[in-house]
N, C-alpha and C positions, 0 to 999 in steps of 0.2 A: 504493500500500500504506500510505502514511503515514496517509491519511484513515481507513483501516480500523482501524488500531491506535488512533488517536485516538478514534474513535466507540465502540469496544469498551471502552476504558479509561474514557471519560466515563460511558457508560451503566452499566457494571458498578459503578462506585463510587457513582454517584448512586442507582442502584436499591437497592444493598445498604445504603446509609446509613440506611434506614428499617427494617432488619431485623437484630436482634441474634441471630444463629444460635448464637453461642458462649454456652453457659450458665455459671452460676456453678460454681465448683469444689465437689466433684470433677466435672470435666467428663464423666468416663466414666459416671457415674451419671445426670447431668442432661441430657446430650445425648439427643435423641429416639432411641428404639430403631430407628425406621425411617428414620434419617437417610440411609442408603444409597439410599433411594427418592426423596429430594428432587430436584427438577428442577435442571438445569444451564444452562438456556437464558438468552439475552439478548434484549432487544427491539431487534432490528437491522433495518436496511433490507434489501430483497430481495437486493441484490447481495452484501452482507456476509454475510447469513444463508446464502446458497447456498454461498459459499466455506467458511464455517465448517462447515456440514453435510457438505460433501464430505470434509473432513479427519476428521470424526467417524466416517464409515464406515470409513476406513482404520484408525483407532484401534481400533474394535470388532473388526475382523478380527485385528489384531495382539494385542489383549487376549485374544481367544478362544484363539489359538495358545499364548500364554504361560500362560494359565490351564489349558489342557489338559496342557501339559508339567508344570507344577507339581503339578496334581492327580494325574496318573498316576504320577509319580515320588515325590512327597513326602507326598501326602495319607494313604496307608495308615499311615505312621509318625507323622505330625504330628497327624492328626485321629482316628485309630483309638483312641488312648488318652486322648481329651479328658476324659471323665468321671472316669476314674481319676486323671489328672493334676490335674484341677480340685480334687479333694478331698485332694490330697497335701500333704506338708510343703513341697515345692518351690513349689507354687502359693501357699501361704500366705506363704512367704518373700517373694516378689515383691509380693504384695498389701500386705503390711505396710510394705514400703519405700515403695510408692506412697502409702499412707495417711498416712505420716509426712512425705511430701515430702522424702525422704532422698536428694537428688541427690548429695551428697558421698559418701555411703556406697555408692551404686551406681556412680557415676562416680569411682572412686578416682583421686586425683591421683598420677601416677607420681612415685616417689621415686628409682627406680633411674637410674643413668647408663649408657646402653647404648653399645656400640661399633658405630658405623655403618660398614658396609663400602661403599666407593665403587668401582664398576667401570664399564667401558665397556659399553654395550648390545651384545648380539649383532647385533641388527638396528637400525641407526641410523634413528630416526624423523625426527629433526630435526637438521640440521647448521648451526647458526648461525655466521655469519662472525665474529661478535664475542663468542663464548662457547663453552660446552661443554654436552653432553648426557650425563648420568651416571645410572646406576642406583644406588639406595640400598637397603640391607637391614640388618636387625638381628634378633637373636634376641629375640623379645618376652618380657618377664618377666611378661606378664599371666597371672593366674590367675582363675578364675571368682569372681564376687562371692558366689555361693552355693557354699560349700565342698563341699557334698554332691555337686555336679555336676563337681567338679574332674577326677576320673579319666576320666569319659566325654568331657569337653570336650578335655582335653589329649592324648587319644589321636590326635587329628588332627594329626599331626606337621608336615605341610606348612604348616598354618595358623599355626604358631608362629613363622614367619619373616615379619616385617613388611617390605613392599617399597613403593618409590615410584620415580618418575623425576623428575630435577631438571634443569631448563634454567636455566643460570646464565650471566649476562653476565661478560665479562672485567672485571677491576678490582674496585672495591669492591662489597660485597653490595648488591643492589637490593631494594626492596619486592617481596614475593613473593605471587603469587596461588596459593593452594592449591585444588586441583580434585579433586572426588570423583565418581567415575563412578556410573552407575546399575546396577540389578540385571541380571546377566548381560552387562553392557556394559563390561568392564574394559579392553579393548584400548586402549593408549595412542594408536595412530594414529587410531582412531575418535573418541576424545574430543578429540584435537587438531583434527581437521577439523570435527567437529560443533560444538564450542564456540569455534572460531576462536582457539585458544590461540597459534598463531604470530603472529596479529595483535596479541594482548595483549603477547607478548614484544617485538614491534617497537615497541610504545608505551613500552618501557623497563622492563617488569616481568620479574622472574624467575618461573618457574612450577614448582610441585611437583604432580605427578600421583600421587595416593595410591590404592593398591589395597586395597579393602575385604577383610575376612576372608572366607575360603572362595571367593575369586575368583582367576582367573588362576592363577599358580603356587602360590597358597595353597590351592587345592582339592585334594581327595584324588585318588589315582591312579584310583579307580573312579568318580569323580564323573561323572554323565552330562551335566552342563552346569555352566558357571561360576556360582557362587552357590548351588549345590544344598545346601551345608552349612548355609545360613541356615535352611532349612526341614526338613532331613532328621532332625534330632534333637528335634523337638517345640518347644513354646513356650519351654521353658527355654533351649534352644540358640539360638533367635532372640534372646531377651533378652540372653544372654551375648555373642552376636555383636555386638550394638549396643554393649554395654559395652566390648568389645575394640576395636571400630572407633574409638571415641573415645579410648581409652587409648593405642593405638599412634599415632594421629594427633598426640596431644599430645606424644609423645616425638619425633616428627618436627619439631614446632614447637620443642621444646627444642634439637634439633640445629641448626635454622636460627638460632635465637637465639645459640647458642654459637659459631656461625660468622659472627657479625656482622650478621645480619639484624635490623633494628630495627622493621620493619613487615611484617605479613602479614594477609591477609584470606582468606575462604573462600567458594567457590561449589561447588555440586554439583547434579546433575540426577537427578530421580526418587528412588530410594533414596539417592543421594548428596545430594539436596536435603533429605531427611529427616535424614541424618547431619549435614549442615551446620547445619540448624536446631537439632539437639540440641547440637552443639558451642557454639552461641551461648548455650545455657543454662548452660554450665559454664566457658567459657574467656573471661575478661575481657581477655586479651591481644590478641584479634582487633580489627583496625581496622574490619571490616565483615563482614556475612554476607549473601550473595545466593543463596538457594535457587531453583532453576530447576525448574518443574513438580514441586514436592515432594510426596511421600507424607506424610500427616499421621496418619491413624488406620488402620493396616493391617487390623484386624478389619472395620471398615466397608467398606473398599475391597475386601476379599476377597468380601464379600457381593454385590458388583456384577460380579465376574469370572466369567462363565459359561465352562465348566461347573464350575469350582472351587466356585462358590457353591452348586450343588446338593449337592455332597458335604458342604460345611460345614453347610448348613442341615439336612440329614438327620442328620448327626452331632450337631448341637446339639439337635435334636428328641428323638433317642433318649437323649442324655445329660442332657437337662434343663438345659443351659447356655445362658444368654441372651447377647445381644450385649453387654450392659452388663458381664457377667462376663468375657467375652472381652477387652473393653477394659481391664478392671481387671487382668487377667493381664499386660498389656503396657504399662500406663500409666506404669510406673516410668521408662521412657525416652522417652515421648512429648514432643515439643516443646510440646504444649498443657498439660503438667503443671506447668511451672515458668515463672517470669518470666525472660526472657533477661537475660544479664549486660551486654548492649549497649543503649544508648539507641536509641529508635526511629529517630533520625536516621542510625543506622549499619546499619539493616536495610532490605532491599529484596527484593521477591518478583517473580519472573518467572512468568507463568501463561498457559496456552493456553486460548482460548475454546472450542476444539473438542476439548480433551483428555478422553479417556475412560479412560485408564489411571490418571491422578491428576486426577479431574474438578475443575472450577472451584469447586464448593462446599467442597472441602477447602482449597484455597488461601485462600478467603474466611475459613474458620475460623482459619487461621494469621494472616491479615491482621488480624482482630478481636483475636486474642490478642496480637499485636504492636502494639496500640494504633494500628491503621490506618496502618501505616508506608507508605512508598512502594511502589507496585505497578505493574507494567506488564503489560497484557494484549495478547497478540499473536493474530492470526487464524489459528491453526493447531492442531495436535494435539500429542501427546506427543513425536513424533519429527520431524514436519514443521513447522518453526518459520517460517511465512511472515512476511515483514518482519523477519527476524532482525537485519539490519543496524541497524534502528532501536533495538532494545533493547541491542545491543552498544554502540552509541554512548551510550545512556543509562547503561549500567553504567560505562563509562569516565568519563563526566561525574560520576556519583555518586561514584566512587572518588577522582577528582581534587578534587572539592569537599570531601572529607574530608582533603585534603592528603596523599593516599596516592601 
């Protein structure tokens, strides 16, 4: 497997060094409107290509199931009002922030001091012999950036409680790895196993598993699936969900710092990779950021997800809204819209050659935007990370080289 990862990484980086896919700012206007149709392939030998293509098939099936679920539950509310919302004062509010590059206005730095409740988990996921596993929670003081959206957003009462799980060694506070899950994938046990978090703990790090807005216990009582709230309230609710995800996570960083943690870094997978990348745009306290198969431009991505793309394309045609305008509506929080607060030496991307939920071309966009930082390509898809042990060791070496 090592040879497969080596060949993919070598070919991907050499191949791409001759192509500058990331346009000048504003990227949402200058990126080709048919970017979602761009190829994702690599020039690989037959053995490697066969393995990668096999994982592609698995991803397309999973992507279709996810897109069907989102389209059937969320599209009527999210897309049905697209034209009306596109011309509304709400849409103009977010577009103006993006035009101004007003990241500090959108990602408001928390000023409140919250009281974090520390409790024992009902179901103990991890019982370290040399530490404790605790649940953390606080009442989030977040209010929507767009004040006109306040009442509609805050009516989701469960979402107003921020939650995380903290694995902490006995004795003095340790450097802490903050982990952000993917869309619909908030279960702590699943993230622990999939991201080898017990292994990182055994390397000497504390771990904070953060729950995104509208996921897990933060979802509504009538939510058909975890994460439903990200999409159910239209584009404004998606935007504000991203703003809150960063706001609440920064308060957890404040909590860690107040309890003696002097170093923390962040990783996240899929939507969590998107969130981690956004955090790197606003939070200079991070030691590093390692997004794993990150989402980068949701509007372009949705145009690849069948059958959701059919609903979106039909709505765009009827409403007269272009993909560039859709990007503009959400550009205020895109990791492509701002220069990160971290130097490129503190940035690393994990990407799958066979990923079709967050395809390689999007990781390449982020790689370009991050000044071609360190990147590791593995021969797998969004959920099947072949040769994972290789990139886990690379992550560990990367972290330790930063004296983390």
